[in-house]
matplotlib code that plots the C-alpha trace (Angstrom):
import matplotlib.pyplot as plt

x = [0.3, 3.0, 4.0, 0.7, 1.1, -2.2, -0.5, -2.0, -5.3, -5.6, -6.2, -9.8, -11.4, -14.8, -17.0, -16.0, -16.9, -14.3, -11.6, -12.0, -11.7, -8.7, -6.9, -7.6, -5.8, -3.0, -2.5, 0.4, 2.3, 1.5, 5.2, 6.8, 5.3, 4.8, 7.4, 10.6, 9.7, 8.4, 9.7, 6.8, 7.7, 4.6, 5.2, 8.3, 6.8, 3.8, 5.6, 8.2, 5.4, 3.5, 6.9, 7.4, 3.5, 5.1, 3.1, 5.3, 6.6, 3.8, 0.7, -1.5, -2.1, -4.7, -3.3, -6.0, -6.2, -3.2, -3.1, -0.3, 1.3, 4.1, 2.8, 2.8, 6.4, 7.2, 5.6, 7.4, 10.9, 10.0, 10.0, 5.5, 4.8, 0.9, -0.6, -3.9, -5.0, -7.6, -8.3, -11.2, -9.2, -8.8, -5.7, -4.0, -4.6, -3.1, -0.1, -0.1, -0.3, 3.0, 4.7, 4.5, 3.8, 0.4, -1.5, -4.7, -5.8, -9.8, -11.8, -13.4, -15.2, -14.3, -17.4, -19.8, -18.0, -15.1, -16.5, -14.6, -15.4, -14.7, -11.6, -9.8, -6.6, -4.1, -3.3, -4.0, -2.6, -4.1, -1.7, -2.6, -6.0, -8.0, -8.5, -10.9, -13.2, -11.0, -12.4, -14.4, -13.3, -16.0, -14.5, -11.9, -14.5, -15.1, -11.0, -11.0, -14.1, -11.9, -8.8, -9.0, -9.5, -5.8, -4.6, -3.1, -4.1, -1.6, -3.1, -0.9, -2.3, -1.1, -1.4, -4.3, -6.7, -5.6, -6.0, -9.5, -10.5, -12.6, -9.7, -8.2, -11.6, -12.8, -9.3, -10.8, -14.3, -13.2, -11.3, -13.9, -16.3, -14.1, -12.7, -9.0, -6.5, -4.0, -0.5, 1.3, 1.2, 3.6, 4.2, 6.8, 7.3, 4.7, 6.1, 9.2, 9.7, 6.6, 7.0, 4.2, 4.1, 1.8, 0.9, 1.4, -1.0, -1.3, -4.3, -4.6, -8.1, -9.8, -9.8, -7.2, -3.4, -1.8]
y = [-0.1, 2.1, 2.4, 3.1, 6.1, 8.6, 11.4, 9.3, 9.1, 12.9, 13.6, 11.6, 13.2, 13.8, 14.9, 16.7, 13.6, 11.5, 14.3, 14.4, 10.6, 10.5, 13.6, 11.5, 8.4, 10.3, 12.4, 9.9, 9.8, 13.2, 15.1, 12.5, 11.5, 15.0, 16.9, 14.5, 12.1, 14.7, 17.9, 19.8, 23.2, 25.3, 26.5, 27.9, 29.3, 31.1, 32.8, 34.3, 35.8, 37.2, 38.7, 39.9, 41.4, 43.9, 42.4, 42.6, 40.5, 42.5, 41.2, 38.7, 35.7, 33.3, 30.0, 28.3, 24.8, 24.5, 21.0, 19.4, 23.2, 22.7, 26.2, 27.7, 26.6, 28.2, 31.4, 31.7, 30.7, 34.0, 36.2, 36.1, 35.4, 36.2, 33.4, 31.4, 28.5, 26.5, 23.0, 20.4, 17.5, 17.5, 15.1, 17.4, 20.1, 18.6, 18.4, 21.8, 22.3, 20.4, 23.2, 26.1, 28.2, 29.2, 31.4, 29.8, 26.7, 26.2, 23.3, 25.0, 23.6, 26.5, 24.8, 26.0, 29.3, 30.6, 31.5, 34.7, 38.4, 40.6, 41.8, 40.0, 39.4, 41.4, 38.6, 34.4, 31.8, 29.0, 26.3, 23.1, 23.5, 24.6, 21.0, 18.0, 17.2, 20.2, 23.7, 24.7, 27.5, 30.2, 29.6, 32.3, 34.7, 34.1, 34.0, 37.5, 39.0, 37.7, 40.0, 43.7, 45.8, 45.7, 43.0, 40.2, 36.2, 33.9, 30.6, 27.4, 25.1, 22.0, 21.9, 19.3, 21.3, 24.5, 22.5, 21.7, 25.3, 26.5, 28.2, 30.6, 31.0, 32.3, 34.3, 36.3, 36.6, 38.0, 40.5, 41.4, 41.9, 44.4, 42.5, 42.2, 42.7, 39.7, 41.0, 37.8, 34.7, 32.2, 28.2, 26.3, 23.4, 21.9, 18.5, 18.1, 14.7, 13.4, 15.4, 17.6, 21.2, 24.4, 28.0, 30.5, 33.3, 36.6, 38.8, 42.4, 43.2, 45.9, 49.4, 50.6, 50.2, 47.1]
z = [0.1, 1.0, -3.3, -4.5, -6.4, -6.6, -9.4, -12.4, -11.7, -10.3, -13.6, -13.8, -10.7, -11.4, -8.5, -5.4, -3.3, -5.2, -4.6, -1.0, -0.9, -2.9, -1.2, 2.1, 1.0, -0.2, 2.4, 4.1, 0.5, -1.0, -0.2, -1.2, -4.2, -5.3, -3.5, -3.7, -6.7, -9.2, -7.9, -7.6, -9.5, -9.0, -5.6, -6.0, -9.5, -8.0, -4.8, -7.6, -9.1, -6.0, -5.4, -9.0, -8.6, -5.9, -3.1, 0.1, 3.0, 5.1, 2.8, 4.3, 1.7, 1.6, 0.5, -1.3, -1.8, 0.2, 1.0, 2.9, 3.0, 0.2, -1.3, 1.8, 2.7, -0.5, 0.3, 3.8, 2.3, 0.3, 3.0, 3.5, 7.3, 7.3, 5.3, 6.1, 4.0, 3.4, 1.8, 1.5, 3.3, 6.7, 6.1, 4.2, 6.4, 9.5, 7.2, 6.7, 10.4, 11.0, 8.5, 10.6, 7.8, 8.5, 10.9, 10.0, 8.6, 7.8, 5.8, 2.3, -0.5, -3.4, -5.1, -2.4, -1.9, 0.3, 4.1, 4.1, 3.9, 1.0, 0.5, 3.9, 1.8, 0.3, -2.2, -2.4, -4.6, -6.4, -6.5, -8.7, -7.5, -10.2, -11.8, -13.1, -10.1, -8.0, -8.1, -11.2, -13.3, -12.1, -8.2, -9.3, -8.3, -5.2, -4.5, -6.5, -3.7, -0.5, -2.2, -1.7, -4.6, -6.0, -4.7, -6.5, -7.2, -8.6, -10.0, -11.1, -12.9, -15.2, -19.0, -18.6, -17.2, -19.2, -22.7, -21.2, -22.0, -18.8, -17.0, -20.0, -20.9, -17.0, -17.0, -20.5, -18.3, -15.2, -17.1, -19.8, -16.8, -15.4, -12.5, -13.1, -15.1, -16.1, -15.6, -16.3, -17.8, -18.3, -19.2, -17.8, -15.3, -13.2, -12.2, -14.1, -12.3, -14.2, -17.4, -17.0, -17.3, -16.8, -16.3, -13.8, -14.1, -11.8, -12.3, -10.3, -9.3, -10.4, -8.2, -5.5, -6.0, -6.6]

ax = plt.figure().add_subplot(projection="3d")
ax.plot(x, y, z, "-o")
ax.set_aspect("equal")
plt.show()
């Protein structure tokens, strides 16, 4: 059982229930399979994008779909200290606690909406979260809602979901609706150990100063 690999089946998930069961089962070996064996590149890429956007280390950041905390650790290494995280899986959140990177962690099903007041955060990251059976593309609007005007949202996603089409369409739609402006879009490594590439996209919420 300890040698079971969960990554290959991650892109075939179709429901929230299936996703929760998958990540609850994967929690014990997730960091080894994703971080060590497949050299997950997106946490560092998204942190670099957030720094490049001008968001300083005193910013309050929400790590959406934080999982085991790999993205929070990358943010902390980038100098961010005020990090909250949320995830669907209690077992993943238990691992995130152990990283020491977060001030607050809470359960959330992004497809049902974030239980967070408007404009609570200066920035948000969603690293490897928008995907099949995870978070639908239109949940981006609720992440933007939780960020202050002029705040920044950084999204990292794999080529599989990008090519499905709903996510790039949603990036264009939130811009067309005047909710945010895309300021950065870069293709590169996602899980290099598995030969998977992906995108990092930075959006600035309309209004205020970034």
